[in-house]
C-alpha positions in Angstrom: 31.2 79.4 96.5 30.6 81.0 93.1 32.8 80.4 90.0 34.7 83.7 90.4 35.6 82.9 94.1 36.7 79.5 93.0 38.8 81.0 90.2 40.7 83.2 92.7 41.1 80.7 95.5 42.2 77.8 93.3 45.2 79.8 92.0 46.1 81.3 95.3 46.1 77.9 97.1 48.3 76.6 94.3 50.9 79.4 94.0 51.1 81.1 97.4 52.0 78.4 100.0 51.6 80.7 103.0 48.0 81.3 101.8 47.1 77.7 101.0 44.9 77.4 104.1 42.8 80.4 103.2 39.2 80.2 101.9 37.2 82.7 99.9 35.7 84.4 102.9 39.3 85.3 104.0 40.0 87.3 100.9 39.4 91.0 100.3 39.5 91.7 96.6 39.9 95.1 95.0 39.9 95.6 91.2 42.5 98.2 90.0 42.5 100.4 86.9 43.6 98.6 83.8 42.7 98.9 80.1 44.6 95.8 78.8 44.0 93.2 81.4 42.1 92.7 84.7 44.3 93.3 87.8 43.3 92.8 91.4 44.8 93.6 94.8 44.0 90.7 97.1 44.4 91.2 100.9 44.3 88.6 103.7 45.3 88.3 107.4 48.3 86.3 106.4 51.9 86.8 105.2 52.3 88.5 102.9 49.2 90.6 103.6 48.7 91.5 99.9 49.3 90.1 96.5 48.7 91.2 92.9 46.5 88.9 90.8 46.6 89.5 87.1 44.1 87.9 84.7 45.1 88.2 81.1 42.9 88.5 78.1 43.5 87.1 74.6 43.3 90.3 72.6 46.7 91.2 71.1 48.4 87.9 71.9 50.7 87.0 69.1 50.3 90.5 67.7 51.8 92.9 70.1 51.8 90.6 73.2 53.9 87.6 73.8 53.0 86.1 77.2 55.9 83.6 77.3 58.4 86.4 76.5 56.8 88.7 79.0 57.3 86.1 81.7 61.0 85.7 81.0 61.4 89.5 80.9 59.6 89.9 84.3 61.9 87.3 85.8 65.0 89.1 84.5 63.8 92.5 85.7 63.0 91.0 89.2 66.4 89.4 89.2 67.9 92.8 88.7 65.8 94.1 91.6 63.9 96.5 89.4 60.5 94.9 89.5 58.3 92.6 91.6 58.9 88.9 91.9 56.0 86.6 91.3 54.6 83.5 93.0 53.3 81.5 90.1 51.5 81.7 86.7 49.5 80.0 84.1 48.9 81.1 80.5 46.1 83.4 81.7 47.0 84.3 85.2 50.0 85.6 87.2 50.3 86.2 90.9 52.9 88.8 91.9 54.4 90.4 94.9 52.5 93.5 96.1 54.9 96.5 96.5 53.6 99.2 98.9 53.4 102.3 96.8 51.8 105.5 95.8 50.8 105.5 92.2 52.0 108.5 90.3 49.6 111.2 89.2 49.8 113.3 86.0 50.9 116.2 88.1 53.7 114.3 89.8 55.0 113.0 86.4 56.0 116.6 85.6 57.5 117.4 89.0 61.3 117.8 88.8 62.0 115.7 91.9 59.8 112.8 90.7 60.9 112.8 87.0 64.5 112.8 88.2 63.8 109.5 89.9 62.1 108.2 86.8 65.0 109.3 84.5 67.5 107.6 86.8 65.5 104.4 87.0 64.8 104.4 83.2 68.5 104.7 82.2 69.2 101.6 84.4 66.2 99.8 83.0 67.5 100.4 79.4 70.8 98.7 80.4 69.1 95.4 81.6 70.4 92.5 79.5 67.5 90.5 78.2 69.4 89.0 75.2 68.8 85.5 76.5 65.1 86.1 77.3 64.1 87.5 73.9 64.3 85.4 70.8 63.2 88.3 68.5 65.4 91.3 68.8 63.8 93.3 66.0 63.0 96.8 67.2 59.3 97.3 67.9 58.5 99.7 65.0 60.8 98.2 62.5 58.6 95.1 62.9 55.2 96.7 63.1 55.7 99.1 60.2 56.6 96.5 57.6 53.9 96.8 55.0 52.8 93.2 55.3 52.9 93.1 59.1 50.1 91.4 61.0 49.9 94.6 63.1 49.0 96.9 60.2 46.8 94.3 58.5 44.7 93.8 61.6 44.3 97.6 62.2 43.2 98.2 58.7 40.8 95.3 58.7 39.3 96.3 62.1 38.7 99.9 60.9 36.2 98.4 58.4 34.7 95.9 60.8 30.9 95.4 61.1 31.4 95.3 64.9 31.1 99.0 64.9 28.0 101.1 64.7 27.4 103.4 61.7 28.4 106.4 63.7 31.6 104.6 64.9 32.4 103.5 61.4 32.1 107.2 60.3 34.6 108.2 63.0 37.0 105.5 62.0 36.7 106.3 58.3 37.8 109.9 59.0 40.9 108.5 60.5 41.6 105.7 58.1 44.3 107.6 56.2 46.4 107.6 59.4 47.1 103.9 58.7 47.5 104.4 55.0 50.6 103.3 53.0 51.6 107.0 52.6 51.5 107.7 56.4 53.3 104.5 57.2 56.1 105.4 54.7 56.4 108.8 56.4 56.8 107.1 59.8 59.4 104.7 58.3 61.3 107.6 56.9 61.7 109.3 60.4 62.0 106.1 62.5 65.3 106.2 64.5 67.3 103.2 63.5 70.3 103.6 65.9 70.7 103.5 69.7 68.3 100.5 70.2 67.8 99.5 73.8 65.6 97.2 75.9 62.5 99.4 76.5 59.5 99.3 78.7 57.2 100.8 76.0 54.3 101.5 78.4 55.4 104.0 80.9 52.2 105.6 82.1 51.4 106.7 85.7 49.8 103.4 86.7 52.9 101.5 85.8 55.3 103.6 87.9 55.2 103.1 91.6 56.5 105.7 94.1 57.9 103.9 97.0 57.2 105.2 100.6 58.1 106.3 103.2 60.7 108.7 101.7 59.4 108.5 98.0 63.0 108.5 96.9 62.7 105.5 94.6 60.4 104.4 91.8 59.7 100.9 90.5 58.3 100.0 87.0 55.7 97.3 86.6 53.8 95.6 83.8 56.3 94.5 81.1 53.8 93.0 78.6 54.7 95.5 75.9 58.5 95.5 76.6 60.8 94.9 73.7 63.7 96.5 71.9 63.1 100.0 70.7 64.9 103.3 70.1 66.1 104.9 73.3 63.9 108.0 73.1 60.6 106.2 72.9 60.2 105.5 76.6 60.8 109.2 77.4 58.4 110.3 74.7 55.7 107.9 75.9 56.2 109.0 79.5 55.4 112.6 78.5 52.5 111.7 76.2 51.0 109.8 79.1 51.5 112.7 81.5 48.6 114.3 79.6 46.3 111.3 80.3 44.5 110.2 83.4 42.6 106.9 83.6 40.7 107.8 86.8 37.5 109.1 85.2 34.6 107.0 86.5 32.4 108.2 83.6 32.6 107.9 79.8 35.1 108.0 78.1 36.8 106.8 81.3 39.9 109.0 80.9 40.8 112.7 81.3 42.9 114.5 78.7 45.1 117.5 79.1 44.8 119.8 76.1 47.7 121.6 74.4 51.3 120.7 73.8 53.7 119.2 76.4 55.9 121.7 78.2 59.1 121.5 76.2 61.3 122.9 79.0 60.3 120.0 81.3 60.9 117.5 78.5 64.3 119.0 77.7 65.3 118.9 81.4 64.3 115.2 81.7 66.5 114.4 78.7 69.4 116.2 80.4 68.9 114.4 83.6 68.6 111.1 81.8 72.0 111.6 80.1 73.6 112.8 83.3 72.4 109.8 85.3 73.1 107.2 82.5 76.9 107.7 82.6 76.9 107.1 78.9 78.3 109.2 76.1 74.9 110.3 74.7 74.4 113.3 72.4 71.7 115.6 73.8 70.4 116.9 70.5 70.2 113.4 69.1 68.3 112.0 72.1 66.0 115.0 72.2 65.2 114.5 68.5 64.4 110.9 69.2 62.0 111.9 72.0 60.1 114.3 69.7 59.8 111.7 67.0 58.9 109.1 69.7 55.9 111.1 70.7 54.5 110.6 67.2 55.2 106.9 67.4 53.6 106.7 70.8 50.3 108.2 69.6 50.3 106.0 66.5 51.0 102.8 68.4 48.4 103.4 71.1 45.8 104.4 68.7 46.3 101.3 66.7 46.2 99.3 69.9 42.9 101.1 70.8 41.3 100.1 67.5 42.4 96.4 68.0 41.1 96.4 71.6 37.7 98.0 70.8 34.7 95.7 70.8 37.1 92.8 71.8 36.8 92.6 75.6 34.5 93.5 78.5 36.8 96.1 80.0 34.8 99.4 80.6 36.7 101.9 78.5 35.9 104.0 75.5 38.7 102.9 73.1 37.4 104.8 70.1 37.3 108.1 72.0 40.9 107.3 73.1 41.8 106.7 69.5 40.3 110.0 68.4 42.3 111.9 71.0 45.5 110.2 69.9 44.7 111.1 66.3 44.4 114.8 67.1 47.4 114.8 69.3 49.5 113.1 66.5 48.6 115.5 63.8 48.9 118.5 66.1 52.5 117.4 66.9 53.3 116.5 63.3 52.4 120.0 62.2 54.5 121.4 65.0 57.5 119.3 64.1 57.3 119.2 60.3 54.9 122.1 59.4 52.5 119.8 57.7 49.6 117.4 58.3 
């Protein structure tokens, strides 16, 4: 038995009672796609037949990740029957229920039948009460855009890091103004301050499960970035992510759809969300939040990419990802505000 096998089996025997008799040879392990942590589907001839095994890294913990808070949130979401339950956890590992599913594709994210399900689920998700699970209720960007925030400090420091090659530092230096005081002040000036809700913050295709056999339900997973945020951000992030696919087996390990997001589809999603929410929401106000949210989504995930780069052994071209986000951000900014 090697160390990796021992790592899996020791946690499984501890946390999944019905699998406690299993040995390494009984397990069939498949690594899934993930660019923050390592996630595995583990199968066995037992009940349940599959589980999810998550192995967390250290990058971002205390900065944009709070593992203890994530655990409390995951419990609350499961309690509301809107996410998987879990069998057990340590500070670096969590074993979860496997939900039979079909992972969404970029194409299905823009399909009216599918995004209607997402909109309906999202407005319910935004109403989950996590007030007792979250000690810090400061909205995500109000916290991260403070001039002395650890988030901005680490991004600016990493941009100049000697970890990068000369060519990589050249690429980063061309984007350094994106995290300048001037650009941060611009973002602060357009940041929506009202209509703050509990948000997922990472709605990409891999985190939205279509449930068979009728595919008339979706389930959100992975709540490590969940926090309070302005309502339009999750919708904005969903549409930004509809242009990314992380299924590319070759560098840069993602595909990107060029051009702008179809505004008619985006507008229809907002209308469906308002209709399904049962809340007295103003269409133009929420639509404006979504447009602004697209900027914040590109900014946040680019900053995340810089912090993650050279910091783990996950096979992913984080700097290429940052470059794409950079160009998408300024393309959208020019479209919205007529300036770069």
